[in-house]
Backbone of each chain as nested JSON, in Angstrom:
{
  "chains": [
    {"id": "A", "residues": [
      {"number": 1, "name": "MET", "atoms": {"N": [2.018, 30.244, 23.132], "CA": [3.274, 30.06, 22.349], "C": [3.285, 28.476, 21.821]}},
      {"number": 2, "name": "ALA", "atoms": {"N": [3.666, 28.754, 20.424], "CA": [3.796, 27.235, 19.85], "C": [4.973, 26.477, 20.094]}},
      {"number": 3, "name": "GLU", "atoms": {"N": [4.734, 25.228, 20.531], "CA": [5.809, 24.599, 21.009], "C": [5.926, 23.422, 19.926]}},
      {"number": 4, "name": "LEU", "atoms": {"N": [7.423, 22.837, 19.733], "CA": [7.367, 21.855, 18.711], "C": [8.393, 20.497, 19.627]}},
      {"number": 5, "name": "ASN", "atoms": {"N": [7.434, 19.751, 19.61], "CA": [7.803, 18.139, 20.14], "C": [7.897, 17.134, 19.052]}},
      {"number": 6, "name": "ILE", "atoms": {"N": [8.883, 16.546, 19.419], "CA": [9.215, 15.065, 18.687], "C": [9.192, 14.013, 19.359]}},
      {"number": 7, "name": "ILE", "atoms": {"N": [8.55, 13.127, 18.477], "CA": [8.324, 11.629, 19.127], "C": [9.129, 10.776, 18.209]}},
      {"number": 8, "name": "TYR", "atoms": {"N": [10.14, 10.19, 18.772], "CA": [10.776, 9.008, 18.056], "C": [10.247, 7.684, 18.277]}},
      {"number": 9, "name": "VAL", "atoms": {"N": [10.031, 7.04, 17.055], "CA": [9.141, 5.939, 17.031], "C": [10.137, 4.69, 17.106]}},
      {"number": 10, "name": "GLY", "atoms": {"N": [9.799, 3.642, 17.95], "CA": [10.564, 2.501, 18.268], "C": [9.983, 1.311, 18.301]}},
      {"number": 11, "name": "LYS", "atoms": {"N": [10.258, 0.373, 19.265], "CA": [9.577, -0.911, 19.419], "C": [8.273, -0.981, 20.131]}},
      {"number": 12, "name": "LYS", "atoms": {"N": [7.782, 0.111, 20.805], "CA": [6.807, 0.222, 21.776], "C": [5.532, -0.17, 20.778]}},
      {"number": 13, "name": "PRO", "atoms": {"N": [4.493, -0.554, 21.157], "CA": [3.339, -0.608, 20.543], "C": [2.583, 0.747, 19.91]}},
      {"number": 14, "name": "THR", "atoms": {"N": [1.94, 0.347, 18.9], "CA": [1.625, 1.657, 18.053], "C": [0.874, 2.679, 18.806]}},
      {"number": 15, "name": "MET", "atoms": {"N": [-0.14, 1.961, 19.423], "CA": [-1.17, 2.767, 20.329], "C": [-0.779, 3.582, 21.665]}},
      {"number": 16, "name": "ASN", "atoms": {"N": [0.756, 3.091, 22.052], "CA": [1.586, 4.012, 22.981], "C": [1.63, 5.23, 22.544]}},
      {"number": 17, "name": "TYR", "atoms": {"N": [2.311, 5.439, 21.215], "CA": [2.626, 6.504, 20.577], "C": [1.703, 7.417, 20.165]}},
      {"number": 18, "name": "VAL", "atoms": {"N": [0.489, 6.785, 19.793], "CA": [-0.744, 7.455, 19.455], "C": [-1.374, 8.332, 20.55]}},
      {"number": 19, "name": "LEU", "atoms": {"N": [-1.33, 7.465, 21.938], "CA": [-1.888, 8.098, 23.096], "C": [-0.953, 9.209, 23.635]}},
      {"number": 20, "name": "ALA", "atoms": {"N": [0.313, 9.059, 23.59], "CA": [1.397, 10.076, 23.877], "C": [1.061, 11.25, 22.998]}},
      {"number": 21, "name": "ILE", "atoms": {"N": [0.917, 11.163, 21.864], "CA": [0.718, 12.238, 20.701], "C": [-0.445, 13.156, 21.368]}},
      {"number": 22, "name": "VAL", "atoms": {"N": [-1.599, 12.245, 21.352], "CA": [-3.178, 12.827, 21.863], "C": [-2.91, 13.589, 23.116]}},
      {"number": 23, "name": "THR", "atoms": {"N": [-2.093, 13.113, 24.177], "CA": [-2.168, 13.729, 25.481], "C": [-1.211, 15.166, 25.227]}},
      {"number": 24, "name": "GLN", "atoms": {"N": [-0.376, 15.005, 24.174], "CA": [0.245, 16.398, 24.148], "C": [-0.334, 17.203, 23.362]}},
      {"number": 25, "name": "PHE", "atoms": {"N": [-1.311, 16.949, 22.383], "CA": [-2.031, 17.665, 21.747], "C": [-3.129, 18.316, 22.722]}},
      {"number": 26, "name": "ASN", "atoms": {"N": [-3.656, 17.679, 23.433], "CA": [-4.737, 18.067, 24.465], "C": [-4.075, 19.162, 25.518]}},
      {"number": 27, "name": "ASN", "atoms": {"N": [-2.624, 19.13, 25.594], "CA": [-2.315, 19.848, 26.727], "C": [-1.449, 21.316, 25.826]}},
      {"number": 28, "name": "ASN", "atoms": {"N": [-2.255, 21.618, 24.735], "CA": [-1.882, 22.964, 24.128], "C": [-0.754, 22.924, 23.369]}},
      {"number": 29, "name": "VAL", "atoms": {"N": [-0.047, 21.698, 22.977], "CA": [0.946, 21.717, 21.823], "C": [0.104, 21.955, 20.585]}},
      {"number": 30, "name": "ASP", "atoms": {"N": [0.783, 22.59, 19.755], "CA": [0.4, 22.825, 18.45], "C": [0.916, 21.793, 17.404]}},
      {"number": 31, "name": "LYS", "atoms": {"N": [2.177, 21.525, 17.46], "CA": [3.062, 20.875, 16.462], "C": [3.577, 19.728, 17.111]}},
      {"number": 32, "name": "ILE", "atoms": {"N": [3.534, 18.521, 16.439], "CA": [4.472, 17.363, 16.845], "C": [4.91, 17.0, 15.698]}},
      {"number": 33, "name": "THR", "atoms": {"N": [6.277, 16.59, 15.619], "CA": [6.72, 15.944, 14.719], "C": [7.008, 14.368, 15.098]}},
      {"number": 34, "name": "ILE", "atoms": {"N": [7.098, 13.299, 14.173], "CA": [6.935, 11.949, 14.475], "C": [8.456, 11.575, 13.348]}},
      {"number": 35, "name": "LYS", "atoms": {"N": [9.11, 10.881, 13.945], "CA": [10.539, 10.543, 13.399], "C": [10.82, 8.892, 13.674]}},
      {"number": 36, "name": "ALA", "atoms": {"N": [10.842, 8.507, 12.463], "CA": [11.258, 7.204, 12.523], "C": [12.362, 6.651, 11.593]}},
      {"number": 37, "name": "ARG", "atoms": {"N": [12.934, 5.525, 11.626], "CA": [14.091, 5.17, 10.598], "C": [13.692, 3.736, 10.47]}},
      {"number": 38, "name": "GLY", "atoms": {"N": [14.072, 3.222, 9.041], "CA": [14.063, 1.666, 8.563], "C": [12.838, 1.137, 8.743]}},
      {"number": 39, "name": "LYS", "atoms": {"N": [12.551, -0.106, 9.358], "CA": [11.418, -0.558, 9.232], "C": [10.307, -0.095, 10.305]}},
      {"number": 40, "name": "SER", "atoms": {"N": [10.602, 1.051, 11.081], "CA": [9.591, 1.818, 11.794], "C": [8.774, 2.477, 11.254]}},
      {"number": 41, "name": "ILE", "atoms": {"N": [9.25, 2.954, 9.787], "CA": [8.699, 3.787, 9.167], "C": [7.015, 3.433, 8.919]}},
      {"number": 42, "name": "SER", "atoms": {"N": [6.796, 2.412, 8.79], "CA": [5.519, 2.028, 8.681], "C": [4.562, 2.225, 9.617]}},
      {"number": 43, "name": "LYS", "atoms": {"N": [5.426, 1.964, 10.833], "CA": [4.732, 2.225, 12.109], "C": [4.355, 3.877, 12.428]}},
      {"number": 44, "name": "ALA", "atoms": {"N": [5.318, 4.82, 11.821], "CA": [5.231, 5.99, 11.968], "C": [4.019, 6.751, 11.316]}},
      {"number": 45, "name": "VAL", "atoms": {"N": [3.71, 5.846, 10.041], "CA": [2.497, 6.401, 9.049], "C": [1.393, 5.919, 9.887]}},
      {"number": 46, "name": "ASP", "atoms": {"N": [1.164, 4.769, 10.177], "CA": [0.072, 4.118, 11.113], "C": [-0.103, 5.104, 12.386]}},
      {"number": 47, "name": "ILE", "atoms": {"N": [0.748, 5.631, 13.094], "CA": [0.67, 6.437, 14.273], "C": [-0.084, 7.736, 13.915]}},
      {"number": 48, "name": "ALA", "atoms": {"N": [0.415, 8.195, 12.734], "CA": [-0.014, 9.664, 12.077], "C": [-1.248, 9.373, 11.797]}},
      {"number": 49, "name": "GLU", "atoms": {"N": [-1.648, 8.141, 10.872], "CA": [-3.098, 8.218, 10.264], "C": [-4.099, 7.807, 11.517]}},
      {"number": 50, "name": "ILE", "atoms": {"N": [-3.589, 7.13, 12.43], "CA": [-4.781, 6.748, 13.429], "C": [-5.173, 7.899, 14.556]}},
      {"number": 51, "name": "THR", "atoms": {"N": [-3.826, 8.784, 14.796], "CA": [-4.326, 9.755, 15.486], "C": [-5.078, 11.032, 14.954]}},
      {"number": 52, "name": "LYS", "atoms": {"N": [-4.96, 10.846, 13.467], "CA": [-5.721, 11.841, 12.812], "C": [-7.194, 11.43, 12.708]}},
      {"number": 53, "name": "HIS", "atoms": {"N": [-7.369, 10.267, 11.976], "CA": [-8.695, 9.619, 11.637], "C": [-9.476, 9.487, 12.985]}},
      {"number": 54, "name": "LYS", "atoms": {"N": [-8.96, 8.97, 14.168], "CA": [-9.604, 8.739, 15.428], "C": [-9.858, 9.349, 16.285]}},
      {"number": 55, "name": "PHE", "atoms": {"N": [-8.698, 10.333, 16.521], "CA": [-8.588, 11.041, 17.469], "C": [-8.881, 12.678, 17.405]}},
      {"number": 56, "name": "ILE", "atoms": {"N": [-7.953, 13.25, 16.523], "CA": [-7.867, 14.617, 16.57], "C": [-8.121, 14.985, 15.017]}},
      {"number": 57, "name": "LYS", "atoms": {"N": [-9.38, 15.136, 14.578], "CA": [-9.603, 15.068, 12.981], "C": [-9.302, 16.184, 12.412]}},
      {"number": 58, "name": "GLU", "atoms": {"N": [-9.163, 17.383, 13.11], "CA": [-8.435, 18.761, 12.394], "C": [-6.851, 18.829, 12.06]}},
      {"number": 59, "name": "LEU", "atoms": {"N": [-6.511, 17.691, 12.613], "CA": [-4.785, 17.673, 12.385], "C": [-4.374, 17.672, 11.064]}},
      {"number": 60, "name": "LYS", "atoms": {"N": [-3.354, 18.299, 10.709], "CA": [-3.15, 18.445, 9.143], "C": [-1.566, 17.923, 9.168]}},
      {"number": 61, "name": "TYR", "atoms": {"N": [-1.354, 17.304, 7.983], "CA": [0.184, 17.029, 7.716], "C": [0.804, 18.448, 7.186]}},
      {"number": 62, "name": "GLN", "atoms": {"N": [1.606, 18.91, 7.947], "CA": [2.509, 20.412, 7.744], "C": [3.389, 20.134, 6.695]}},
      {"number": 63, "name": "SER", "atoms": {"N": [4.164, 19.03, 6.781], "CA": [5.327, 18.711, 6.187], "C": [5.384, 16.956, 6.197]}},
      {"number": 64, "name": "ILE", "atoms": {"N": [5.917, 16.311, 5.311], "CA": [6.374, 14.985, 5.207], "C": [7.74, 15.013, 4.564]}},
      {"number": 65, "name": "LYS", "atoms": {"N": [8.962, 14.731, 5.401], "CA": [10.185, 14.521, 4.67], "C": [10.688, 13.28, 4.772]}},
      {"number": 66, "name": "LEU", "atoms": {"N": [11.332, 12.882, 3.606], "CA": [12.108, 11.854, 3.784], "C": [13.586, 11.948, 3.464]}},
      {"number": 67, "name": "ASP", "atoms": {"N": [14.502, 11.182, 4.128], "CA": [15.865, 11.059, 4.148], "C": [16.372, 9.736, 4.199]}},
      {"number": 68, "name": "THR", "atoms": {"N": [17.818, 10.08, 4.033], "CA": [18.705, 8.743, 4.396], "C": [19.937, 9.241, 5.724]}},
      {"number": 69, "name": "GLU", "atoms": {"N": [19.797, 8.405, 6.408], "CA": [20.917, 8.608, 7.552], "C": [21.844, 7.668, 7.337]}},
      {"number": 70, "name": "VAL", "atoms": {"N": [23.323, 8.091, 7.717], "CA": [24.238, 7.177, 7.61], "C": [24.631, 6.934, 9.224]}},
      {"number": 71, "name": "LEU", "atoms": {"N": [24.559, 5.447, 9.352], "CA": [24.951, 4.66, 10.485], "C": [26.255, 4.2, 10.706]}},
      {"number": 72, "name": "GLU", "atoms": {"N": [26.875, 4.551, 11.777], "CA": [28.248, 3.969, 11.994], "C": [28.001, 2.641, 12.682]}},
      {"number": 73, "name": "GLY", "atoms": {"N": [28.669, 1.61, 12.268], "CA": [28.514, 0.349, 13.201], "C": [29.913, -0.175, 13.132]}},
      {"number": 74, "name": "GLU", "atoms": {"N": [29.865, -1.597, 13.887], "CA": [31.377, -2.196, 13.986], "C": [31.668, -2.803, 12.435]}},
      {"number": 75, "name": "ARG", "atoms": {"N": [30.853, -2.967, 11.741], "CA": [31.464, -3.187, 10.185], "C": [31.431, -1.996, 9.045]}},
      {"number": 76, "name": "GLY", "atoms": {"N": [31.35, -0.856, 9.63], "CA": [31.437, 0.109, 8.706], "C": [30.087, 1.117, 8.655]}},
      {"number": 77, "name": "GLU", "atoms": {"N": [30.088, 1.825, 7.539], "CA": [28.832, 2.713, 7.577], "C": [27.992, 2.093, 6.827]}},
      {"number": 78, "name": "SER", "atoms": {"N": [26.601, 2.266, 7.284], "CA": [25.27, 1.831, 6.606], "C": [24.268, 2.782, 6.412]}},
      {"number": 79, "name": "ASN", "atoms": {"N": [23.536, 2.726, 5.309], "CA": [22.618, 3.635, 5.153], "C": [21.101, 3.181, 5.726]}},
      {"number": 80, "name": "VAL", "atoms": {"N": [20.277, 4.18, 6.199], "CA": [18.927, 3.686, 6.631], "C": [18.148, 4.837, 6.216]}},
      {"number": 81, "name": "SER", "atoms": {"N": [16.801, 4.468, 5.68], "CA": [15.884, 5.7, 5.444], "C": [15.11, 6.167, 6.517]}},
      {"number": 82, "name": "SER", "atoms": {"N": [14.945, 7.451, 6.392], "CA": [14.106, 7.988, 7.603], "C": [12.863, 8.888, 7.229]}},
      {"number": 83, "name": "ILE", "atoms": {"N": [11.812, 8.891, 7.983], "CA": [10.815, 9.913, 7.943], "C": [10.512, 10.735, 9.028]}},
      {"number": 84, "name": "GLU", "atoms": {"N": [10.121, 12.008, 8.562], "CA": [9.593, 12.932, 9.6], "C": [8.467, 13.648, 9.047]}},
      {"number": 85, "name": "ILE", "atoms": {"N": [7.504, 13.449, 9.861], "CA": [5.803, 13.79, 9.622], "C": [5.637, 14.757, 10.625]}},
      {"number": 86, "name": "LEU", "atoms": {"N": [5.392, 16.148, 10.009], "CA": [5.036, 17.199, 11.013], "C": [3.571, 17.4, 11.012]}},
      {"number": 87, "name": "LEU", "atoms": {"N": [3.155, 17.034, 12.083], "CA": [1.323, 17.189, 12.523], "C": [1.057, 18.586, 13.077]}},
      {"number": 88, "name": "SER", "atoms": {"N": [0.02, 19.325, 12.704], "CA": [-0.206, 20.367, 13.24], "C": [-1.63, 20.655, 13.439]}},
      {"number": 89, "name": "ARG", "atoms": {"N": [-2.214, 21.512, 14.089], "CA": [-3.402, 21.822, 14.064], "C": [-3.617, 23.527, 14.109]}}
    ]},
    {"id": "B", "residues": [
      {"number": 1, "name": "MET", "atoms": {"N": [6.046, 14.753, -23.997], "CA": [4.72, 14.591, -23.353], "C": [5.147, 13.94, -21.88]}},
      {"number": 2, "name": "ALA", "atoms": {"N": [4.502, 14.616, -21.03], "CA": [4.621, 14.288, -19.618], "C": [3.805, 12.697, -19.581]}},
      {"number": 3, "name": "GLU", "atoms": {"N": [4.448, 11.753, -19.018], "CA": [3.511, 10.696, -18.689], "C": [3.836, 10.441, -17.157]}},
      {"number": 4, "name": "LEU", "atoms": {"N": [2.648, 9.849, -16.552], "CA": [2.547, 9.452, -15.115], "C": [2.45, 7.923, -15.29]}},
      {"number": 5, "name": "ASN", "atoms": {"N": [3.395, 7.631, -14.145], "CA": [3.269, 5.914, -13.934], "C": [3.526, 5.672, -12.63]}},
      {"number": 6, "name": "ILE", "atoms": {"N": [2.712, 4.593, -12.531], "CA": [2.594, 4.28, -10.833], "C": [3.411, 2.705, -10.624]}},
      {"number": 7, "name": "ILE", "atoms": {"N": [4.07, 2.722, -9.768], "CA": [4.805, 1.437, -9.06], "C": [4.11, 1.063, -7.767]}},
      {"number": 8, "name": "TYR", "atoms": {"N": [3.57, -0.186, -7.768], "CA": [2.953, -0.61, -6.596], "C": [4.033, -1.519, -6.053]}},
      {"number": 9, "name": "VAL", "atoms": {"N": [4.342, -1.219, -4.591], "CA": [5.485, -1.792, -4.015], "C": [4.675, -3.117, -3.143]}},
      {"number": 10, "name": "GLY", "atoms": {"N": [5.349, -4.294, -3.504], "CA": [4.65, -5.732, -2.884], "C": [6.15, -6.283, -2.309]}},
      {"number": 11, "name": "LYS", "atoms": {"N": [6.121, -7.781, -2.596], "CA": [7.081, -8.398, -1.911], "C": [8.249, -8.79, -2.643]}},
      {"number": 12, "name": "LYS", "atoms": {"N": [8.756, -8.179, -4.075], "CA": [9.804, -8.254, -4.464], "C": [10.863, -7.726, -3.936]}},
      {"number": 13, "name": "PRO", "atoms": {"N": [12.22, -8.016, -4.144], "CA": [13.27, -7.356, -3.58], "C": [13.441, -5.788, -3.903]}},
      {"number": 14, "name": "THR", "atoms": {"N": [13.759, -4.826, -2.888], "CA": [14.075, -3.495, -3.157], "C": [14.451, -3.252, -4.523]}},
      {"number": 15, "name": "MET", "atoms": {"N": [15.818, -3.671, -4.685], "CA": [16.364, -3.15, -5.86], "C": [15.478, -3.614, -7.214]}},
      {"number": 16, "name": "ASN", "atoms": {"N": [14.677, -4.602, -7.057], "CA": [13.913, -4.853, -8.542], "C": [12.908, -3.575, -8.803]}},
      {"number": 17, "name": "TYR", "atoms": {"N": [12.449, -2.78, -7.834], "CA": [11.525, -1.603, -8.05], "C": [12.504, -0.389, -8.311]}},
      {"number": 18, "name": "VAL", "atoms": {"N": [13.478, -0.342, -7.661], "CA": [14.66, 0.768, -8.155], "C": [14.959, 0.648, -9.518]}},
      {"number": 19, "name": "LEU", "atoms": {"N": [15.369, -0.43, -9.992], "CA": [15.707, -0.63, -11.284], "C": [14.669, -0.45, -12.258]}},
      {"number": 20, "name": "ALA", "atoms": {"N": [13.431, -0.737, -12.327], "CA": [12.266, -0.526, -12.625], "C": [12.116, 0.965, -13.02]}},
      {"number": 21, "name": "ILE", "atoms": {"N": [12.151, 1.719, -11.656], "CA": [12.101, 3.015, -11.947], "C": [13.03, 3.67, -12.592]}},
      {"number": 22, "name": "VAL", "atoms": {"N": [14.278, 3.473, -12.596], "CA": [15.588, 3.931, -13.168], "C": [15.312, 3.983, -14.437]}},
      {"number": 23, "name": "THR", "atoms": {"N": [14.814, 2.692, -14.925], "CA": [14.517, 2.347, -16.489], "C": [13.686, 3.216, -17.015]}},
      {"number": 24, "name": "GLN", "atoms": {"N": [12.541, 3.352, -16.486], "CA": [11.457, 4.208, -16.659], "C": [11.847, 5.743, -17.025]}},
      {"number": 25, "name": "PHE", "atoms": {"N": [12.68, 6.268, -15.905], "CA": [13.042, 7.461, -16.174], "C": [14.125, 7.704, -17.422]}},
      {"number": 26, "name": "ASN", "atoms": {"N": [14.841, 6.693, -17.49], "CA": [15.819, 6.635, -18.771], "C": [15.27, 6.572, -20.102]}},
      {"number": 27, "name": "ASN", "atoms": {"N": [13.697, 6.436, -20.013], "CA": [12.896, 6.253, -21.218], "C": [12.061, 7.448, -21.147]}},
      {"number": 28, "name": "ASN", "atoms": {"N": [12.383, 8.532, -20.768], "CA": [11.81, 9.855, -21.059], "C": [10.226, 10.242, -20.135]}},
      {"number": 29, "name": "VAL", "atoms": {"N": [10.352, 9.058, -19.26], "CA": [9.149, 9.331, -18.063], "C": [9.509, 10.395, -17.335]}},
      {"number": 30, "name": "ASP", "atoms": {"N": [8.696, 11.627, -17.112], "CA": [9.006, 12.566, -16.217], "C": [8.461, 12.45, -14.756]}},
      {"number": 31, "name": "LYS", "atoms": {"N": [7.471, 11.508, -14.339], "CA": [7.059, 11.46, -13.209], "C": [6.5, 10.012, -12.845]}},
      {"number": 32, "name": "ILE", "atoms": {"N": [6.964, 9.698, -11.589], "CA": [6.619, 8.214, -11.419], "C": [6.183, 8.327, -9.711]}},
      {"number": 33, "name": "THR", "atoms": {"N": [5.06, 7.487, -9.704], "CA": [4.381, 7.332, -8.123], "C": [4.63, 6.15, -7.765]}},
      {"number": 34, "name": "ILE", "atoms": {"N": [5.153, 6.023, -6.368], "CA": [5.207, 5.108, -5.673], "C": [4.218, 4.807, -4.587]}},
      {"number": 35, "name": "LYS", "atoms": {"N": [3.746, 3.552, -4.729], "CA": [2.432, 3.424, -3.864], "C": [2.782, 2.194, -3.215]}},
      {"number": 36, "name": "ALA", "atoms": {"N": [2.544, 2.347, -1.843], "CA": [2.515, 1.071, -1.071], "C": [1.43, 1.014, 0.294]}},
      {"number": 37, "name": "ARG", "atoms": {"N": [1.462, -0.076, 0.829], "CA": [0.202, -0.221, 2.049], "C": [1.258, -0.813, 2.986]}},
      {"number": 38, "name": "GLY", "atoms": {"N": [0.627, -0.736, 4.496], "CA": [1.226, -1.582, 5.509], "C": [2.653, -1.556, 5.583]}},
      {"number": 39, "name": "LYS", "atoms": {"N": [3.016, -2.549, 5.746], "CA": [4.585, -2.859, 6.072], "C": [5.172, -2.687, 5.0]}},
      {"number": 40, "name": "SER", "atoms": {"N": [4.726, -2.532, 3.894], "CA": [5.566, -2.144, 2.216], "C": [5.792, -0.85, 2.646]}},
      {"number": 41, "name": "ILE", "atoms": {"N": [5.245, 0.163, 3.401], "CA": [5.668, 1.546, 3.258], "C": [7.166, 1.871, 3.07]}},
      {"number": 42, "name": "SER", "atoms": {"N": [7.884, 1.081, 4.546], "CA": [9.214, 1.55, 4.755], "C": [10.159, 1.021, 3.401]}},
      {"number": 43, "name": "LYS", "atoms": {"N": [9.684, -0.134, 2.72], "CA": [10.191, -0.329, 1.419], "C": [10.02, 0.817, 0.56]}},
      {"number": 44, "name": "ALA", "atoms": {"N": [8.966, 1.261, 0.245], "CA": [8.632, 2.566, -0.623], "C": [9.737, 3.437, -0.505]}},
      {"number": 45, "name": "VAL", "atoms": {"N": [9.851, 3.864, 0.954], "CA": [10.646, 5.066, 1.393], "C": [12.012, 4.727, 0.962]}},
      {"number": 46, "name": "ASP", "atoms": {"N": [12.654, 3.438, 1.166], "CA": [14.097, 2.704, 0.854], "C": [13.975, 3.065, -0.856]}},
      {"number": 47, "name": "ILE", "atoms": {"N": [13.01, 2.403, -1.611], "CA": [13.076, 2.566, -3.046], "C": [13.403, 3.977, -3.634]}},
      {"number": 48, "name": "ALA", "atoms": {"N": [12.338, 4.989, -2.895], "CA": [12.515, 6.222, -3.369], "C": [13.927, 6.854, -2.809]}},
      {"number": 49, "name": "GLU", "atoms": {"N": [14.459, 6.826, -1.949], "CA": [15.741, 7.395, -1.379], "C": [16.954, 6.562, -2.117]}},
      {"number": 50, "name": "ILE", "atoms": {"N": [16.755, 5.514, -2.324], "CA": [17.965, 4.724, -2.995], "C": [18.001, 5.329, -4.621]}},
      {"number": 51, "name": "THR", "atoms": {"N": [16.866, 5.513, -5.305], "CA": [16.631, 5.66, -6.522], "C": [16.93, 7.221, -6.578]}},
      {"number": 52, "name": "LYS", "atoms": {"N": [16.828, 7.93, -5.829], "CA": [17.42, 9.363, -5.701], "C": [18.889, 9.729, -5.277]}},
      {"number": 53, "name": "HIS", "atoms": {"N": [19.39, 9.001, -4.219], "CA": [20.704, 9.311, -4.085], "C": [21.634, 8.538, -4.876]}},
      {"number": 54, "name": "LYS", "atoms": {"N": [21.407, 7.243, -5.314], "CA": [22.333, 6.256, -6.114], "C": [22.278, 6.574, -7.409]}},
      {"number": 55, "name": "PHE", "atoms": {"N": [21.279, 6.916, -7.884], "CA": [21.0, 6.806, -9.517], "C": [20.538, 8.272, -10.148]}},
      {"number": 56, "name": "ILE", "atoms": {"N": [19.577, 8.718, -9.869], "CA": [19.122, 10.128, -10.403], "C": [19.04, 11.291, -9.523]}},
      {"number": 57, "name": "LYS", "atoms": {"N": [20.404, 11.958, -9.411], "CA": [19.942, 12.897, -8.031], "C": [19.58, 13.984, -8.494]}},
      {"number": 58, "name": "GLU", "atoms": {"N": [19.033, 14.324, -9.69], "CA": [18.126, 15.551, -9.905], "C": [16.318, 15.209, -9.42]}},
      {"number": 59, "name": "LEU", "atoms": {"N": [16.278, 14.117, -9.125], "CA": [15.009, 13.735, -8.69], "C": [14.312, 14.535, -7.625]}},
      {"number": 60, "name": "LYS", "atoms": {"N": [13.073, 14.968, -7.521], "CA": [12.61, 15.695, -6.546], "C": [11.296, 14.872, -5.784]}},
      {"number": 61, "name": "TYR", "atoms": {"N": [11.016, 14.953, -4.631], "CA": [9.635, 14.466, -4.092], "C": [8.9, 15.809, -4.533]}},
      {"number": 62, "name": "GLN", "atoms": {"N": [7.794, 15.494, -5.479], "CA": [6.761, 16.7, -5.752], "C": [5.686, 16.661, -4.933]}},
      {"number": 63, "name": "SER", "atoms": {"N": [5.354, 15.365, -4.27], "CA": [4.411, 15.39, -3.398], "C": [4.518, 14.059, -2.369]}},
      {"number": 64, "name": "ILE", "atoms": {"N": [4.333, 14.09, -1.372], "CA": [3.984, 12.48, -0.337], "C": [2.931, 12.755, 0.436]}},
      {"number": 65, "name": "LYS", "atoms": {"N": [1.888, 11.814, 0.16], "CA": [0.66, 11.577, 0.539], "C": [0.435, 10.569, 1.515]}},
      {"number": 66, "name": "LEU", "atoms": {"N": [-0.158, 10.637, 2.832], "CA": [-0.501, 9.315, 3.606], "C": [-1.791, 9.05, 3.648]}},
      {"number": 67, "name": "ASP", "atoms": {"N": [-2.295, 8.359, 3.597], "CA": [-3.867, 7.671, 3.594], "C": [-4.128, 6.737, 4.484]}},
      {"number": 68, "name": "THR", "atoms": {"N": [-5.566, 6.416, 4.738], "CA": [-5.871, 5.146, 5.296], "C": [-7.058, 4.643, 4.141]}},
      {"number": 69, "name": "GLU", "atoms": {"N": [-6.792, 2.895, 3.759], "CA": [-7.324, 2.463, 3.017], "C": [-8.165, 1.587, 3.834]}},
      {"number": 70, "name": "VAL", "atoms": {"N": [-9.667, 1.244, 3.499], "CA": [-10.304, 0.213, 4.164], "C": [-10.468, -0.918, 3.243]}},
      {"number": 71, "name": "LEU", "atoms": {"N": [-9.888, -2.277, 3.856], "CA": [-9.738, -3.452, 3.105], "C": [-11.003, -4.41, 3.469]}},
      {"number": 72, "name": "GLU", "atoms": {"N": [-11.898, -5.031, 2.521], "CA": [-12.652, -5.735, 3.059], "C": [-12.176, -7.145, 3.175]}},
      {"number": 73, "name": "GLY", "atoms": {"N": [-12.34, -8.022, 4.38], "CA": [-11.93, -9.213, 4.222], "C": [-12.973, -10.405, 4.721]}},
      {"number": 74, "name": "GLU", "atoms": {"N": [-12.892, -11.494, 5.003], "CA": [-13.849, -12.623, 5.394], "C": [-14.247, -12.147, 6.432]}},
      {"number": 75, "name": "ARG", "atoms": {"N": [-13.586, -11.626, 7.361], "CA": [-13.761, -11.241, 8.667], "C": [-14.079, -9.666, 8.943]}},
      {"number": 76, "name": "GLY", "atoms": {"N": [-14.676, -8.999, 7.923], "CA": [-15.179, -7.828, 8.027], "C": [-14.027, -6.581, 7.555]}},
      {"number": 77, "name": "GLU", "atoms": {"N": [-14.473, -5.32, 7.705], "CA": [-13.433, -4.365, 7.355], "C": [-12.157, -4.303, 8.16]}},
      {"number": 78, "name": "SER", "atoms": {"N": [-10.876, -3.874, 7.504], "CA": [-9.787, -3.6, 8.312], "C": [-9.138, -2.373, 7.646]}},
      {"number": 79, "name": "ASN", "atoms": {"N": [-8.577, -1.684, 8.498], "CA": [-7.963, -0.367, 7.989], "C": [-6.405, -0.544, 7.655]}},
      {"number": 80, "name": "VAL", "atoms": {"N": [-5.702, 0.0, 6.63], "CA": [-4.259, -0.154, 6.353], "C": [-3.611, 1.13, 6.089]}},
      {"number": 81, "name": "SER", "atoms": {"N": [-2.803, 1.546, 6.652], "CA": [-2.174, 2.925, 5.965], "C": [-1.354, 2.827, 4.714]}},
      {"number": 82, "name": "SER", "atoms": {"N": [-1.489, 3.885, 3.918], "CA": [-0.748, 3.794, 2.606], "C": [0.077, 5.128, 2.335]}},
      {"number": 83, "name": "ILE", "atoms": {"N": [1.084, 5.042, 1.527], "CA": [1.848, 6.146, 1.341], "C": [1.828, 6.404, -0.323]}},
      {"number": 84, "name": "GLU", "atoms": {"N": [1.919, 7.389, -0.73], "CA": [1.807, 7.552, -2.152], "C": [3.146, 8.767, -2.509]}},
      {"number": 85, "name": "ILE", "atoms": {"N": [4.115, 8.205, -3.129], "CA": [5.571, 9.267, -3.192], "C": [5.495, 9.625, -4.912]}},
      {"number": 86, "name": "LEU", "atoms": {"N": [5.285, 11.177, -5.07], "CA": [5.367, 11.218, -6.337], "C": [6.954, 11.807, -6.546]}},
      {"number": 87, "name": "LEU", "atoms": {"N": [7.588, 11.205, -7.608], "CA": [9.156, 11.496, -7.903], "C": [9.038, 12.122, -9.116]}},
      {"number": 88, "name": "SER", "atoms": {"N": [9.659, 13.413, -9.178], "CA": [9.548, 14.06, -10.534], "C": [11.169, 14.6, -10.971]}},
      {"number": 89, "name": "ARG", "atoms": {"N": [11.132, 14.988, -12.064], "CA": [12.552, 15.75, -12.31], "C": [12.386, 16.99, -13.51]}}
    ]}
  ]
}
């Protein structure tokens, strides 16, 4: 059965996310989506590239989506960019 | 004639790049590629999203590519992630 898992990129070190993703692929997950917003977008790309080049070379980028999310804050709405990278094998 | 232009994202403010892109599209350019490496990747996504949502709503993401580039430095090689966002209308 194909499972769909989502990894949200935050403040942890890059390799924590890479190892979480590698572990999931090694447990028969077929697809993982990496999601990030704002300055974490660069880290999401690092995570995807390191996973693909150093650990699981048969991975493919099935889709890469960019979007803008609206955040509600104390001082009104603000926009933040987001990325969704769908890795599959 | 379709022209292909490339914008390299560096240390200038986000809006400088957005306005450069909008100006080019207004001068009959059909496609623009935004390229960035490392921490500038987040800024590249901001530039693309702001251009698309605030200025030229008919723009499409024709392709989004992630890659790893090898940089030669004084202390040997290092890897850096990169993004190429092809905007077209």
